[in-house]
C-alpha positions as CSV (number, residue, x, y, z in Angstrom):
1,X,105.9,158.3,51.5
2,X,109.6,157.4,52.2
3,X,110.7,154.7,54.7
4,X,114.2,154.1,55.8
5,X,115.2,150.5,56.2
6,X,116.3,149.8,59.7
7,X,117.0,145.9,59.4
8,X,118.5,143.6,57.1
9,X,115.9,142.7,54.5
10,X,116.9,138.9,54.4
11,X,115.3,138.5,57.8
12,X,115.6,134.8,59.2
13,X,112.3,133.4,59.0
14,X,113.0,130.4,61.2
15,X,109.8,130.3,63.0
16,X,108.1,130.4,59.7
17,X,110.2,127.5,58.2
18,X,109.5,125.3,61.4
19,X,105.7,125.6,60.3
20,X,106.7,124.0,57.1
21,X,106.3,127.2,55.1
22,X,108.9,128.6,52.8
23,X,109.1,131.8,51.3
24,X,108.5,132.0,47.6
25,X,111.2,133.2,45.3
26,X,108.9,135.1,43.0
27,X,105.3,135.4,42.1
28,X,105.9,135.1,38.3
29,X,107.9,132.1,38.9
30,X,105.3,130.5,41.2
31,X,102.5,130.9,38.8
32,X,104.6,129.4,36.0
33,X,105.5,126.4,37.8
34,X,102.1,125.9,39.0
35,X,99.7,127.1,36.3
36,X,96.1,127.8,37.4
37,X,96.7,126.9,40.8
38,X,97.0,123.1,40.2
39,X,99.6,122.3,42.7
40,X,97.4,124.2,45.4
41,X,94.3,122.2,44.3
42,X,96.3,119.0,44.6
43,X,97.5,120.0,48.0
44,X,93.9,120.7,49.1
45,X,92.7,117.5,47.6
46,X,95.2,115.5,49.5
47,X,94.4,117.4,52.7
48,X,90.8,116.7,52.5
49,X,91.3,113.0,51.7
50,X,93.4,112.7,54.8
51,X,90.7,114.4,57.0
52,X,88.0,112.2,55.5
53,X,90.2,108.9,56.5
54,X,90.4,110.3,60.1
55,X,86.8,111.1,60.1
56,X,85.8,107.6,59.1
57,X,88.1,106.2,61.6
58,X,86.5,108.0,64.3
59,X,83.0,106.9,63.0
60,X,84.3,103.4,63.0
61,X,85.5,103.4,66.6
62,X,82.3,105.2,67.7
63,X,80.1,102.4,66.0
64,X,82.2,99.8,67.7
65,X,81.8,101.5,71.0
66,X,78.0,101.4,70.5
67,X,78.4,97.5,69.5
68,X,80.4,96.8,72.7
69,X,78.0,98.8,74.9
70,X,74.7,97.0,73.6
71,X,76.7,93.6,73.6
72,X,75.9,92.9,70.1
73,X,78.6,90.1,69.4
74,X,80.6,88.7,72.2
75,X,81.3,85.0,71.5
76,X,83.9,85.1,74.6
77,X,82.8,85.9,78.1
78,X,85.9,87.9,79.2
79,X,87.1,89.3,75.9
80,X,85.2,91.5,73.6
81,X,86.3,90.7,70.0
82,X,84.7,93.9,68.5
83,X,86.2,96.0,71.3
84,X,89.7,94.5,70.9
85,X,90.0,94.6,67.3
86,X,88.4,98.1,67.0
87,X,90.9,99.4,69.5
88,X,93.9,98.2,67.7
89,X,92.6,99.3,64.3
90,X,91.3,102.7,65.3
91,X,94.1,103.6,67.6
92,X,96.9,102.4,65.2
93,X,97.9,106.0,64.5
94,X,98.1,106.7,68.5
95,X,100.2,103.5,68.9
96,X,102.5,104.2,65.9
97,X,103.3,107.8,67.3
98,X,103.7,106.5,70.9
99,X,106.2,103.9,69.7
100,X,108.2,106.7,67.9
101,X,108.2,108.8,71.1
102,X,109.6,105.9,73.1
103,X,112.3,105.6,70.5
104,X,113.1,109.3,70.8
105,X,112.6,109.2,74.6
106,X,109.8,111.8,74.5
107,X,106.7,111.9,76.8
108,X,103.7,113.1,74.7
109,X,99.9,112.9,74.9
110,X,100.0,109.9,72.5
111,X,102.4,108.0,74.6
112,X,100.2,108.7,77.7
113,X,97.0,107.9,75.9
114,X,98.6,104.4,74.8
115,X,99.4,103.6,78.5
116,X,95.6,104.4,79.2
117,X,94.4,102.3,76.4
118,X,96.6,99.3,77.3
119,X,95.5,99.5,80.9
120,X,92.0,99.6,79.9
121,X,92.3,96.5,77.5
122,X,94.1,94.8,80.3
123,X,91.3,95.1,82.9
124,X,88.8,94.2,80.4
125,X,87.3,97.8,79.9
126,X,86.9,97.7,76.2
127,X,84.2,100.2,76.0
128,X,86.3,102.8,77.9
129,X,89.3,102.0,75.5
130,X,87.2,102.8,72.6
131,X,85.9,106.0,74.1
132,X,89.4,107.2,74.9
133,X,90.4,106.2,71.3
134,X,87.5,108.1,69.7
135,X,88.3,111.3,71.8
136,X,92.1,111.3,71.1
137,X,91.4,110.8,67.3
138,X,88.8,113.7,67.2
139,X,91.2,115.8,69.2
140,X,93.9,115.2,66.5
141,X,91.6,116.0,63.7
142,X,90.6,119.4,65.3
143,X,94.3,120.0,65.9
144,X,95.2,119.3,62.3
145,X,92.6,121.8,61.2
146,X,93.9,124.6,63.4
147,X,97.4,124.1,62.3
148,X,96.4,123.7,58.6
149,X,94.4,126.9,58.7
150,X,97.3,128.6,60.5
151,X,99.8,127.5,57.9
152,X,97.6,128.7,54.9
153,X,97.1,131.9,56.5
154,X,100.9,132.6,56.9
155,X,101.5,131.1,53.3
156,X,98.8,133.6,52.0
157,X,100.7,136.3,53.7
158,X,104.1,135.4,52.5
159,X,102.9,135.0,48.8
160,X,102.1,138.9,48.8
161,X,105.6,139.7,50.0
162,X,107.0,142.2,47.1
163,X,110.1,141.1,45.5
164,X,111.2,144.4,44.3
165,X,111.1,147.9,45.8
166,X,111.8,151.5,44.8
167,X,114.9,152.6,46.5
168,X,116.4,156.2,46.6
169,X,120.0,155.9,45.6
170,X,121.8,159.2,44.9
171,X,119.2,161.4,43.1
172,X,117.3,158.8,41.4
173,X,114.7,156.2,42.3
174,X,115.6,152.6,41.3
175,X,113.8,149.3,41.2
176,X,115.9,146.8,43.0
177,X,115.3,143.3,44.5
178,X,114.2,143.5,48.0
179,X,117.3,141.1,49.1
180,X,119.7,143.6,47.8
181,X,118.3,146.7,50.1
182,X,120.8,147.8,52.8
183,X,120.1,148.9,56.3
184,X,119.7,152.7,56.1
185,X,118.7,153.0,52.6
186,X,115.4,154.9,51.9
187,X,112.7,153.0,50.3
188,X,110.0,154.9,48.5
189,X,106.3,153.6,49.2
190,X,103.8,154.9,46.5
191,X,99.9,154.9,47.1
192,X,98.6,151.4,46.5
193,X,102.1,149.7,47.0
194,X,103.1,147.3,49.6
195,X,105.8,148.0,52.2
196,X,108.7,145.7,51.6
197,X,111.1,146.4,54.8
198,X,111.0,147.2,58.2
199,X,111.6,150.8,58.7
200,X,110.7,154.3,59.9
201,X,108.7,156.9,57.9
202,X,111.2,159.6,56.9
203,X,109.0,161.9,54.8
204,X,105.4,162.0,53.8
205,X,102.3,160.7,55.2
206,X,99.3,158.5,54.2
207,X,97.0,155.9,55.5
208,X,98.2,152.1,55.8
209,X,96.0,149.1,56.0
210,X,97.2,146.8,58.8
211,X,94.1,144.7,59.2
212,X,96.0,141.5,58.8
213,X,98.3,142.1,61.6
214,X,96.3,144.2,64.1
215,X,92.7,143.0,63.1
216,X,91.5,146.6,63.0
217,X,89.6,147.3,59.8
218,X,90.2,151.0,59.7
219,X,93.4,152.1,58.1
220,X,96.1,153.6,60.4
221,X,97.6,157.0,59.5
222,X,101.4,157.0,59.1
223,X,103.4,160.0,60.0
224,X,107.1,161.0,60.4
225,X,109.0,158.6,62.7
226,X,106.3,156.0,62.4
227,X,107.5,152.3,62.7
228,X,106.4,149.8,60.2
229,X,107.2,146.0,60.1
230,X,107.4,144.3,56.7
231,X,104.3,142.3,56.0
232,X,102.4,141.8,52.8
233,X,99.0,143.1,53.9
234,X,100.5,146.7,55.0
235,X,99.6,148.9,52.1
236,X,99.0,152.5,51.8
237,X,95.3,153.0,50.7
238,X,95.3,156.7,50.3
239,X,98.0,159.6,50.1
240,X,97.5,163.1,51.1
241,X,100.7,164.5,50.0
242,X,103.6,163.5,47.4
243,X,106.9,163.0,49.4
244,X,109.5,165.2,48.6
245,X,112.6,162.6,48.0
């Protein structure tokens, strides 16, 4: 199957970069720099450790809320020592981010929650302050898990981006770096290969797996004038004819 490139191959991945993900230079170099996936394992260990710390913080705040609710230890009549200390310790990440937001003159959820916590402490509602702290910390954990899973999914897709492609130049098919492919050049896609560029099918037909993009498990049939976007998971799984290029 032959695909004509309709875009610059060095597409700006600004949205991906904002998510903290960068396109790898080469699969071989990646494996050499990080043998046996040691860097990936180290990142996972750091992430799991960070999540464990946040979970322990939520548990600590929840236990303090239970202690305040049952009045386990209150040496002062108007001030709950457990409630005040637990709110300050448990809500430290919230207060820290709120202070940064004030410096940057931004209104965020953390800043609004800080106002609510300070107000609850000022009127003596220590149990309410602890409940708010626990809910905010739990929400941040869920948000971190969701964002982390999305980043890993995008990174996995980027790791499958082909670094070379077969391009028809003159009467010969040559292997070139994907960054050197020019708009309008014809890229030959062999059965089992990955589509390295955005383009339109010029010759041949096949079945292309697009499950990572569309979510459909069944391969889609490609034909003349079909449009394809460069993604790592799109790959021809079966070919019915040999393209004449």
